[in-house]
N, C-alpha and C positions, 0 to 999 in steps of 0.2 A: 420405332421405325428403323433402328440400326440394323436389325436382322434383315430387313427388306433390302438394304443397300449393300449387303456383304458381297454378293456376286459382282455387282458393278464396281465396287472398290477393288476387288481382286483383279478385274479386267483392267482397271486403270493402272494398278501396280505393274501388271504384265506389260502394258504399253510403255510405261516409263522405263522398264528394264530391258525391253526388247526392241531395238532399233530396226531390225529386219522385218519388213512387212510380211514376207512369206511365213516366217516362223510365228509371228504374232497371229496371222490368219489361221494357221493350223492349230494354235493353242485355243483360240476363241471358238473354233469349230466344235470343240468338245461340249458335251451337254452342260448347260448352265447349272451350277450346283444348288441354286436356291430352291426351286420347287419342281424341277423337270420331271422327276420320277412320279410325283403325286399328280402332275397335270396331264400326263400322257394318257391318251384314250383313242388312238387311231386304230384302224383295222388290224387285227392280229391273227396269227395262225392258231389252230386248235391247241398246239402245244406251247403257246406263248405265255406271257406273264399273267399270273392269276388275277392280279388287280386290273390289268387291262381287259381281261375277259369279263370280269365283274362289271366294269364300267360299260362295256359294250352291251352286256345283257340289260343293264339298267336303262340305257338309251333305247334299246329295242322295246322294252316294257313301257317306257314313257311315251314312245311313239304310238303305242296302242291305247294310250289314255290312262296309264297307271300313275296317279298323282303322287303316291308315296315314292315310286321310283324316281320321279323328277325331283322330289324333295331330297333324296339321297345324292342326286347329281348336284343339286344346289349346294349341299354341304361340302361336297368335294371341290367344287370349282369357285365358290364365292370369294375366297380369299385372294386367289390369283386375279380374278376379274376386278375386284376392288383395288388391288395394288396398281393395276394398269390404269384404271380410270383416275385414281387419286393423283398419280404423278402427271397426269395430263391436265387436270383441272385445279389442283392445289387447294381444294376445299373438302374437308371431311364430310360435311353435310351434303354437298352436291355430289360427291363421290358415292355416298350411300344411296342417294336418290337414283342416280344413273345406274348403279349396280342393280338395284331392285328392278328398274325398268328393263335392264338387259335380260333378266330372268323372266320377267312377265312376257316380253316379246319372244323369248326363246320358247316358253311354254306354248304360246299361241301358234308358233311356226314349226314346232318340233316334228309334226307329221310330214312336213316337206323336207326334213333333213334326210340326206342320203349318204351312205358310207362311201360311195364311189369317189375315190380320190379326196375324201374329206376327213377331217379330224374334229371331234365334237368340241374339244377345248378351243381349237382355232375358230370354229364356227361361232361359238359364244363370244370370242374376242372380236370377231368381225362385227357382230351386233353392237358390242360395247364401243368399238371404234367409231361406228357410224353415228351412235348417239352423241358421242363427244363432238364429232364434226358438226352435227346438227345444232348442238348447244352453242358452239362458237359462231356458227353462221346466223344464229337467231338475233344477234345484236345486243342481247342482254348480258353476254358473258364478258368477263375480264379475267386475266390471269392473276391469280393470287398466290404469292409465294408464302408458304406457311411452314412453321416448324414448332414442335413442342418444346424443344430446348434450343436456345440461341446462346452458344458458349461465348465467353469473353474472348477478345482478340488474343493472339499469341504474344507472350512476353519476350520471346527471342526467335530468331530465324530458324526454321527447321533445317536439320542436317541430313536426313535420310528420307527415302521414299516413304517408309513407314511413318516417320514423324509427320510428313506432309499429310498423309492420308488420315492420321489421327486428328490433325487440326482442321480437317475439312468437315465442316458441319453439314448436316443433312440439308439445311437451307441453302448453303453454297452449292452443294451437289445438285439439288433440285433446280436452282437457277441456271447452272451450267447445262443441264439436260434440256431445260426449256428453251435455250438459245439455239439448239441444234435445228437443222432443217427438218421438216415434218417427218419424212420417212425415216431419217436417221434416228430421230427422237422415238418414234414408235417402235423401231427395231430394238433400240436399247431397252425400252420399257418391257417389251415382250420377252426378250432374251434374258435380261439380267435382273429385272424386278419381278416380273410375272413368272419367269422360269420356263418359258416355252422352248422347245427344241428348235433347231434350224428348220426342220420340215414343217413344224407347226407354225412357226413365224412366217415361212414362205406361203403357207396356205392362207393365213390370216391376211397377209398383205397382197396376195395375188401375184407373187413373184417366184422366180426359180430359186432353188436352194443356193446355187452359185451366186446369184444376185444378192441374196441375204448375207452370205459370207462377206462379200465385198462391202455391203452396206454397213454391217456392224464393224468392219475394220475401219472404214472411214469415220464412223461415229465415235469409236473409242479413241482413235487418233485425235480427232477434233476435241474431245473432252480432255485428253491428256495435255493438249496445248494450253488449256485453260488453267492447268495446275500452276502453283507458284513457281517462279523462276528457279528457286533454289532446288527444286526437285528434278529439273530437266538438265 
């Protein structure tokens, strides 16, 4: 899971080192390093990125009923969708179930997908987001904080930002993200765990790109405040 959190940890380091909100907002507006390039699939120009063109062609084939094309789309997007869901529900089994349901619903509805102002990755994320919301509304859900590795507590106080981030376990980071207001939490997960761009996150949340920039700024600042005092 460490690789999943790399972009978020980098954003927190930036927040701890950058007191000026404008500079931090500009830095956070850059593409999230985790999976942005692999997740991009928006409308492209004929001379655009070959991978984006391939994904668009696969979507068009899938809309025409090509199951193999949809299978290739599944292979491309499944990791990012699973990451987003896992960090919302905190359970590997539940995340796997909801990820599968996301693609089942996507396959059923793909003929209704339109490129007009849409991005396929953001469209799938919206389906996943709605499934998570429905799950928590069902009354059967409870938030479970899980971690494969729970490290022992620190033996001495951290002295630098890097020391603090090294001591921050995935469980602690998950707990801090879970405490954010809903839209801030979803923005953080889409941007830094799933690797969506500003535009893709805006499409998935139904917000403007400017609103997403402000949302992620507030979210990262709030997370940074949860860091140990010695880091601030």
